[in-house]
A tleap script that builds the chain and sets N, CA, C and O, in Angstrom:
source leaprc.protein.ff14SB
mol = sequence {
  NMET PRO GLN VAL ILE PRO ALA LEU THR VAL
  LEU ALA ALA SER GLN PHE ALA SER ALA ILE
  LEU LEU GLU SER GLY LEU SER PHE LEU GLY
  ILE GLY ALA GLN PRO PRO MET PRO SER TRP
  GLY GLY MET ILE ARG ASP HIE TYR ALA TYR
  LEU LEU THR GLY GLN ALA HIE LEU ALA LEU
  VAL PRO GLY PHE ALA LEU ALA SER LEU VAL
  LEU ALA PHE MET ALA LEU GLY THR ALA LEU
  ARG ASP VAL LEU ASP VAL ARG ALA SER CSER
}
set mol.1.N position { -50.594 -41.570 216.130 }
set mol.1.CA position { -50.996 -41.621 214.831 }
set mol.1.C position { -51.980 -40.559 214.189 }
set mol.1.O position { -51.988 -39.695 213.311 }
set mol.2.N position { -52.648 -41.023 214.964 }
set mol.2.CA position { -54.568 -40.168 214.981 }
set mol.2.C position { -54.070 -38.563 214.924 }
set mol.2.O position { -54.957 -37.745 214.681 }
set mol.3.N position { -52.864 -38.122 215.107 }
set mol.3.CA position { -52.830 -36.499 215.255 }
set mol.3.C position { -52.209 -36.235 213.856 }
set mol.3.O position { -52.221 -35.090 213.404 }
set mol.4.N position { -51.653 -37.294 213.142 }
set mol.4.CA position { -50.940 -37.568 212.088 }
set mol.4.C position { -51.926 -36.893 210.853 }
set mol.4.O position { -51.713 -35.861 210.218 }
set mol.5.N position { -53.130 -37.884 210.734 }
set mol.5.CA position { -53.942 -38.227 209.740 }
set mol.5.C position { -54.649 -36.982 209.721 }
set mol.5.O position { -55.004 -36.972 208.543 }
set mol.6.N position { -55.031 -36.080 210.148 }
set mol.6.CA position { -55.997 -34.558 209.970 }
set mol.6.C position { -54.914 -33.763 209.316 }
set mol.6.O position { -55.275 -33.074 208.362 }
set mol.7.N position { -53.409 -33.726 209.720 }
set mol.7.CA position { -52.717 -32.827 208.872 }
set mol.7.C position { -51.935 -33.459 208.050 }
set mol.7.O position { -50.937 -32.793 207.774 }
set mol.8.N position { -52.005 -34.864 207.355 }
set mol.8.CA position { -52.149 -35.414 206.220 }
set mol.8.C position { -52.999 -35.095 204.998 }
set mol.8.O position { -52.637 -34.961 203.829 }
set mol.9.N position { -54.163 -35.007 205.515 }
set mol.9.CA position { -55.723 -34.993 204.888 }
set mol.9.C position { -55.557 -33.769 204.071 }
set mol.9.O position { -55.666 -33.692 202.847 }
set mol.10.N position { -55.210 -32.595 205.111 }
set mol.10.CA position { -55.116 -31.568 204.908 }
set mol.10.C position { -54.087 -30.911 203.558 }
set mol.10.O position { -54.469 -30.226 202.610 }
set mol.11.N position { -52.558 -31.439 203.897 }
set mol.11.CA position { -51.467 -31.264 202.844 }
set mol.11.C position { -52.035 -32.032 201.655 }
set mol.11.O position { -51.821 -31.404 200.618 }
set mol.12.N position { -52.712 -33.222 201.445 }
set mol.12.CA position { -52.981 -33.685 200.215 }
set mol.12.C position { -54.025 -32.873 199.737 }
set mol.12.O position { -53.758 -32.541 198.582 }
set mol.13.N position { -54.921 -32.484 200.056 }
set mol.13.CA position { -55.881 -31.357 199.198 }
set mol.13.C position { -55.000 -30.289 198.907 }
set mol.13.O position { -55.131 -29.831 197.772 }
set mol.14.N position { -54.052 -29.715 199.694 }
set mol.14.CA position { -53.464 -28.767 198.941 }
set mol.14.C position { -52.631 -28.835 197.958 }
set mol.14.O position { -52.502 -28.013 197.052 }
set mol.15.N position { -51.965 -29.965 198.144 }
set mol.15.CA position { -50.552 -30.773 196.942 }
set mol.15.C position { -51.507 -31.192 195.933 }
set mol.15.O position { -50.865 -31.387 194.900 }
set mol.16.N position { -53.164 -31.500 195.684 }
set mol.16.CA position { -53.616 -31.640 194.713 }
set mol.16.C position { -53.806 -30.442 193.766 }
set mol.16.O position { -53.695 -30.449 192.540 }
set mol.17.N position { -54.092 -29.482 194.518 }
set mol.17.CA position { -54.386 -28.004 193.892 }
set mol.17.C position { -52.976 -27.527 193.010 }
set mol.17.O position { -52.957 -27.053 191.874 }
set mol.18.N position { -52.118 -27.737 193.676 }
set mol.18.CA position { -50.819 -27.337 193.139 }
set mol.18.C position { -50.165 -28.326 192.176 }
set mol.18.O position { -49.343 -27.899 191.366 }
set mol.19.N position { -50.421 -29.376 192.209 }
set mol.19.CA position { -50.376 -30.806 191.013 }
set mol.19.C position { -51.141 -30.280 190.178 }
set mol.19.O position { -50.718 -30.581 189.062 }
set mol.20.N position { -52.283 -29.487 190.086 }
set mol.20.CA position { -53.268 -29.355 188.831 }
set mol.20.C position { -53.036 -27.812 188.151 }
set mol.20.O position { -53.409 -27.444 187.037 }
set mol.21.N position { -52.276 -27.001 189.216 }
set mol.21.CA position { -51.476 -26.252 188.433 }
set mol.21.C position { -50.226 -26.163 187.758 }
set mol.21.O position { -49.843 -25.383 186.886 }
set mol.22.N position { -49.596 -27.229 188.400 }
set mol.22.CA position { -48.079 -27.020 187.457 }
set mol.22.C position { -48.595 -27.903 186.583 }
set mol.22.O position { -48.404 -27.252 185.555 }
set mol.23.N position { -49.171 -29.025 186.177 }
set mol.23.CA position { -50.106 -29.730 185.154 }
set mol.23.C position { -50.140 -28.659 183.998 }
set mol.23.O position { -49.468 -28.625 182.967 }
set mol.24.N position { -51.191 -27.722 184.495 }
set mol.24.CA position { -51.571 -26.843 183.883 }
set mol.24.C position { -50.289 -25.874 182.878 }
set mol.24.O position { -50.060 -25.590 181.702 }
set mol.25.N position { -49.784 -25.671 184.083 }
set mol.25.CA position { -48.782 -24.267 183.491 }
set mol.25.C position { -47.703 -24.808 182.526 }
set mol.25.O position { -47.181 -24.158 181.620 }
set mol.26.N position { -47.325 -26.699 183.007 }
set mol.26.CA position { -46.449 -27.007 181.937 }
set mol.26.C position { -47.089 -27.266 180.594 }
set mol.26.O position { -46.332 -27.078 179.641 }
set mol.27.N position { -48.320 -27.656 180.308 }
set mol.27.CA position { -49.138 -27.901 179.205 }
set mol.27.C position { -49.357 -26.357 178.689 }
set mol.27.O position { -49.678 -26.258 177.505 }
set mol.28.N position { -49.269 -25.574 179.172 }
set mol.28.CA position { -49.315 -24.459 178.526 }
set mol.28.C position { -48.176 -23.845 177.887 }
set mol.28.O position { -48.326 -23.208 176.845 }
set mol.29.N position { -46.940 -24.002 178.484 }
set mol.29.CA position { -45.835 -23.922 177.588 }
set mol.29.C position { -45.306 -25.043 176.859 }
set mol.29.O position { -44.327 -24.887 176.130 }
set mol.30.N position { -45.867 -26.156 176.990 }
set mol.30.CA position { -45.849 -26.842 175.657 }
set mol.30.C position { -44.928 -28.031 175.886 }
set mol.30.O position { -44.485 -28.686 174.943 }
set mol.31.N position { -44.626 -28.319 177.266 }
set mol.31.CA position { -43.741 -29.256 177.991 }
set mol.31.C position { -44.940 -30.542 178.612 }
set mol.31.O position { -44.713 -31.743 178.752 }
set mol.32.N position { -45.828 -30.022 178.808 }
set mol.32.CA position { -46.887 -31.053 179.515 }
set mol.32.C position { -47.273 -32.161 178.742 }
set mol.32.O position { -46.616 -32.904 178.013 }
set mol.33.N position { -48.386 -32.133 179.021 }
set mol.33.CA position { -49.417 -33.296 178.390 }
set mol.33.C position { -49.466 -32.567 177.107 }
set mol.33.O position { -49.508 -31.346 176.957 }
set mol.34.N position { -49.453 -33.708 175.984 }
set mol.34.CA position { -49.345 -33.705 174.651 }
set mol.34.C position { -51.011 -33.680 173.485 }
set mol.34.O position { -52.008 -34.263 173.911 }
set mol.35.N position { -51.039 -33.259 172.673 }
set mol.35.CA position { -52.291 -33.124 172.001 }
set mol.35.C position { -53.285 -34.283 172.208 }
set mol.35.O position { -54.455 -33.986 172.454 }
set mol.36.N position { -53.038 -35.168 172.156 }
set mol.36.CA position { -54.065 -36.284 172.086 }
set mol.36.C position { -55.283 -35.959 173.229 }
set mol.36.O position { -56.510 -35.856 173.210 }
set mol.37.N position { -53.971 -35.843 174.440 }
set mol.37.CA position { -54.703 -35.836 175.834 }
set mol.37.C position { -55.001 -34.498 176.247 }
set mol.37.O position { -54.081 -33.691 176.378 }
set mol.38.N position { -56.271 -34.157 176.479 }
set mol.38.CA position { -56.847 -32.985 176.793 }
set mol.38.C position { -56.120 -32.399 178.083 }
set mol.38.O position { -55.833 -33.068 179.075 }
set mol.39.N position { -55.845 -30.916 177.891 }
set mol.39.CA position { -55.185 -30.300 179.247 }
set mol.39.C position { -56.162 -28.921 179.175 }
set mol.39.O position { -56.760 -28.512 178.180 }
set mol.40.N position { -56.144 -28.316 180.554 }
set mol.40.CA position { -56.867 -26.994 180.426 }
set mol.40.C position { -55.607 -26.099 179.876 }
set mol.40.O position { -55.834 -25.204 179.061 }
set mol.41.N position { -54.350 -26.343 180.313 }
set mol.41.CA position { -53.066 -25.574 180.011 }
set mol.41.C position { -53.246 -25.479 178.442 }
set mol.41.O position { -53.023 -24.398 177.896 }
set mol.42.N position { -53.560 -26.352 177.854 }
set mol.42.CA position { -53.331 -26.895 176.279 }
set mol.42.C position { -54.258 -26.306 176.055 }
set mol.42.O position { -53.837 -25.512 175.213 }
set mol.43.N position { -55.541 -26.036 176.230 }
set mol.43.CA position { -56.968 -25.578 175.815 }
set mol.43.C position { -56.688 -23.952 175.602 }
set mol.43.O position { -57.059 -23.264 174.651 }
set mol.44.N position { -55.925 -23.543 176.767 }
set mol.44.CA position { -55.701 -22.114 176.893 }
set mol.44.C position { -54.586 -21.546 176.193 }
set mol.44.O position { -54.679 -20.413 175.719 }
set mol.45.N position { -53.441 -22.292 176.073 }
set mol.45.CA position { -52.525 -22.302 174.833 }
set mol.45.C position { -52.999 -22.147 173.522 }
set mol.45.O position { -52.947 -21.171 172.774 }
set mol.46.N position { -53.493 -23.325 173.357 }
set mol.46.CA position { -54.260 -23.654 171.609 }
set mol.46.C position { -55.271 -22.263 171.261 }
set mol.46.O position { -55.567 -22.160 170.070 }
set mol.47.N position { -55.698 -21.431 171.984 }
set mol.47.CA position { -56.746 -20.445 171.624 }
set mol.47.C position { -56.170 -19.355 172.677 }
set mol.47.O position { -56.973 -19.019 173.548 }
set mol.48.N position { -54.957 -18.793 172.710 }
set mol.48.CA position { -54.656 -17.931 173.490 }
set mol.48.C position { -54.547 -16.765 172.130 }
set mol.48.O position { -54.324 -15.583 172.395 }
set mol.49.N position { -54.641 -17.006 171.360 }
set mol.49.CA position { -54.474 -15.618 170.339 }
set mol.49.C position { -56.113 -14.957 169.734 }
set mol.49.O position { -56.324 -13.974 169.023 }
set mol.50.N position { -56.942 -15.799 170.256 }
set mol.50.CA position { -58.114 -15.497 170.216 }
set mol.50.C position { -59.036 -14.234 171.586 }
set mol.50.O position { -60.134 -13.721 171.799 }
set mol.51.N position { -57.875 -14.286 172.062 }
set mol.51.CA position { -58.492 -13.286 173.328 }
set mol.51.C position { -58.707 -11.981 172.644 }
set mol.51.O position { -59.651 -11.330 173.092 }
set mol.52.N position { -58.078 -11.481 171.711 }
set mol.52.CA position { -58.243 -9.761 171.043 }
set mol.52.C position { -59.362 -10.002 170.159 }
set mol.52.O position { -60.066 -9.039 169.854 }
set mol.53.N position { -59.649 -11.259 169.662 }
set mol.53.CA position { -61.002 -11.488 168.924 }
set mol.53.C position { -62.401 -11.305 169.364 }
set mol.53.O position { -62.724 -10.709 170.392 }
set mol.54.N position { -63.120 -11.796 168.613 }
set mol.54.CA position { -64.534 -11.962 169.108 }
set mol.54.C position { -64.993 -13.360 169.800 }
set mol.54.O position { -66.169 -13.662 169.999 }
set mol.55.N position { -63.635 -14.327 170.202 }
set mol.55.CA position { -63.998 -15.370 170.427 }
set mol.55.C position { -62.821 -15.596 171.760 }
set mol.55.O position { -62.174 -16.637 171.872 }
set mol.56.N position { -62.695 -14.424 172.715 }
set mol.56.CA position { -62.150 -14.905 173.900 }
set mol.56.C position { -62.962 -15.928 174.942 }
set mol.56.O position { -62.571 -16.433 175.994 }
set mol.57.N position { -63.896 -16.009 174.436 }
set mol.57.CA position { -64.459 -17.349 175.487 }
set mol.57.C position { -63.583 -18.876 175.521 }
set mol.57.O position { -63.531 -19.661 176.468 }
set mol.58.N position { -62.995 -18.995 174.310 }
set mol.58.CA position { -62.001 -20.325 174.120 }
set mol.58.C position { -61.420 -20.181 174.641 }
set mol.58.O position { -61.165 -21.309 175.061 }
set mol.59.N position { -60.547 -19.261 175.312 }
set mol.59.CA position { -59.374 -19.649 176.312 }
set mol.59.C position { -60.210 -19.037 177.644 }
set mol.59.O position { -60.129 -19.812 178.597 }
set mol.60.N position { -61.001 -17.814 177.924 }
set mol.60.CA position { -61.314 -17.666 179.247 }
set mol.60.C position { -62.049 -19.004 179.813 }
set mol.60.O position { -61.663 -19.397 180.914 }
set mol.61.N position { -63.062 -19.727 179.164 }
set mol.61.CA position { -63.911 -20.511 179.802 }
set mol.61.C position { -62.907 -21.877 180.759 }
set mol.61.O position { -63.100 -22.325 181.889 }
set mol.62.N position { -61.845 -22.218 179.732 }
set mol.62.CA position { -61.172 -23.128 180.183 }
set mol.62.C position { -60.341 -22.674 181.242 }
set mol.62.O position { -60.021 -23.502 182.095 }
set mol.63.N position { -59.833 -21.213 181.362 }
set mol.63.CA position { -59.053 -20.608 182.567 }
set mol.63.C position { -60.227 -20.636 183.797 }
set mol.63.O position { -60.184 -21.353 184.797 }
set mol.64.N position { -61.008 -19.915 183.537 }
set mol.64.CA position { -62.138 -19.965 184.767 }
set mol.64.C position { -62.301 -21.520 185.091 }
set mol.64.O position { -62.099 -21.934 186.232 }
set mol.65.N position { -62.580 -22.157 184.305 }
set mol.65.CA position { -62.667 -23.592 185.410 }
set mol.65.C position { -61.462 -24.082 185.856 }
set mol.65.O position { -61.520 -24.876 186.794 }
set mol.66.N position { -60.250 -23.762 185.350 }
set mol.66.CA position { -59.319 -24.147 186.282 }
set mol.66.C position { -58.939 -23.208 187.513 }
set mol.66.O position { -58.257 -23.557 188.476 }
set mol.67.N position { -59.359 -22.276 187.360 }
set mol.67.CA position { -59.330 -21.339 188.571 }
set mol.67.C position { -60.305 -21.797 189.837 }
set mol.67.O position { -59.976 -21.875 191.021 }
set mol.68.N position { -61.587 -22.076 189.250 }
set mol.68.CA position { -62.690 -22.518 189.812 }
set mol.68.C position { -62.185 -24.009 190.513 }
set mol.68.O position { -62.335 -24.165 191.724 }
set mol.69.N position { -61.607 -25.038 189.708 }
set mol.69.CA position { -61.249 -26.372 190.578 }
set mol.69.C position { -60.113 -26.077 191.574 }
set mol.69.O position { -60.005 -26.846 192.529 }
set mol.70.N position { -59.260 -25.057 191.459 }
set mol.70.CA position { -58.016 -24.946 192.099 }
set mol.70.C position { -58.370 -24.222 193.496 }
set mol.70.O position { -57.697 -24.402 194.511 }
set mol.71.N position { -59.327 -23.513 193.446 }
set mol.71.CA position { -60.635 -22.747 194.527 }
set mol.71.C position { -61.216 -23.376 195.151 }
set mol.71.O position { -61.689 -23.015 196.229 }
set mol.72.N position { -61.344 -24.485 194.653 }
set mol.72.CA position { -62.625 -25.731 195.319 }
set mol.72.C position { -61.723 -26.343 195.916 }
set mol.72.O position { -61.957 -26.693 197.073 }
set mol.73.N position { -60.557 -26.626 195.372 }
set mol.73.CA position { -59.622 -27.959 196.273 }
set mol.73.C position { -59.006 -27.023 197.550 }
set mol.73.O position { -58.816 -27.551 198.646 }
set mol.74.N position { -58.744 -25.746 197.339 }
set mol.74.CA position { -58.008 -25.064 198.772 }
set mol.74.C position { -58.775 -24.804 199.624 }
set mol.74.O position { -58.416 -24.562 200.777 }
set mol.75.N position { -60.324 -24.798 199.124 }
set mol.75.CA position { -61.320 -24.494 200.116 }
set mol.75.C position { -61.524 -25.843 200.826 }
set mol.75.O position { -61.479 -25.810 202.056 }
set mol.76.N position { -61.693 -26.754 200.362 }
set mol.76.CA position { -61.927 -28.076 200.634 }
set mol.76.C position { -60.719 -28.395 201.851 }
set mol.76.O position { -60.908 -28.791 203.001 }
set mol.77.N position { -59.778 -28.161 201.351 }
set mol.77.CA position { -58.063 -28.098 202.743 }
set mol.77.C position { -58.479 -27.371 203.286 }
set mol.77.O position { -58.692 -27.902 204.376 }
set mol.78.N position { -58.935 -25.975 203.343 }
set mol.78.CA position { -58.826 -24.904 204.402 }
set mol.78.C position { -60.702 -25.919 205.198 }
set mol.78.O position { -60.679 -26.101 206.415 }
set mol.79.N position { -61.442 -26.201 204.764 }
set mol.79.CA position { -62.177 -26.654 205.816 }
set mol.79.C position { -62.138 -27.940 206.272 }
set mol.79.O position { -62.741 -28.225 207.306 }
set mol.80.N position { -61.342 -29.003 205.485 }
set mol.80.CA position { -60.890 -30.242 206.456 }
set mol.80.C position { -59.859 -29.579 207.619 }
set mol.80.O position { -59.903 -29.990 208.779 }
set mol.81.N position { -59.066 -28.674 207.261 }
set mol.81.CA position { -58.604 -28.271 208.562 }
set mol.81.C position { -59.362 -27.781 209.775 }
set mol.81.O position { -59.221 -28.117 210.951 }
set mol.82.N position { -59.975 -27.146 209.377 }
set mol.82.CA position { -61.080 -26.549 210.533 }
set mol.82.C position { -61.861 -27.510 211.062 }
set mol.82.O position { -62.243 -27.232 212.198 }
set mol.83.N position { -62.186 -28.416 210.689 }
set mol.83.CA position { -63.165 -29.518 211.025 }
set mol.83.C position { -62.093 -30.592 211.744 }
set mol.83.O position { -62.468 -31.236 212.724 }
set mol.84.N position { -60.842 -30.735 211.245 }
set mol.84.CA position { -60.335 -31.520 212.037 }
set mol.84.C position { -59.063 -31.148 212.587 }
set mol.84.O position { -58.202 -32.008 212.777 }
set mol.85.N position { -58.894 -30.070 212.829 }
set mol.85.CA position { -58.091 -29.581 213.591 }
set mol.85.C position { -58.171 -30.005 215.311 }
set mol.85.O position { -59.213 -29.858 215.949 }
set mol.86.N position { -57.052 -30.482 215.848 }
set mol.86.CA position { -57.385 -31.382 217.154 }
set mol.86.C position { -57.156 -30.172 218.249 }
set mol.86.O position { -57.830 -30.120 219.277 }
set mol.87.N position { -55.888 -28.966 217.848 }
set mol.87.CA position { -55.904 -28.109 219.068 }
set mol.87.C position { -57.017 -27.013 219.214 }
set mol.87.O position { -56.992 -26.259 220.186 }
set mol.88.N position { -58.092 -26.910 218.159 }
set mol.88.CA position { -59.001 -26.089 218.662 }
set mol.88.C position { -60.632 -27.014 218.986 }
set mol.88.O position { -61.790 -26.619 218.850 }
set mol.89.N position { -60.103 -28.308 219.437 }
set mol.89.CA position { -61.260 -28.846 220.300 }
set mol.89.C position { -61.042 -29.201 221.530 }
set mol.89.O position { -61.611 -30.118 222.124 }
set mol.90.N position { -59.909 -28.224 222.099 }
set mol.90.CA position { -59.561 -28.687 223.364 }
set mol.90.C position { -60.158 -27.378 224.215 }
set mol.90.O position { -60.067 -27.347 225.443 }
savepdb mol mol.pdb
quit
């Protein structure tokens, strides 16, 4: 059991990042979270038309926030893998 817990911890961090991307992708397509509930995919979809106007930040800020969050979870998973790797400590 002690060898399984580090692998599950790293996998959980990676899967959490994937779940965030999946939810935002579905919300961008209109089949995810519905309008009273905020979602980064919904924010990007609602302001997608502003990309070519002078208000591109309305779509780019949620996109950068989403990318930063996913990158942070992937970096957390990589750092946890490096710290908890039992094979490297031998």
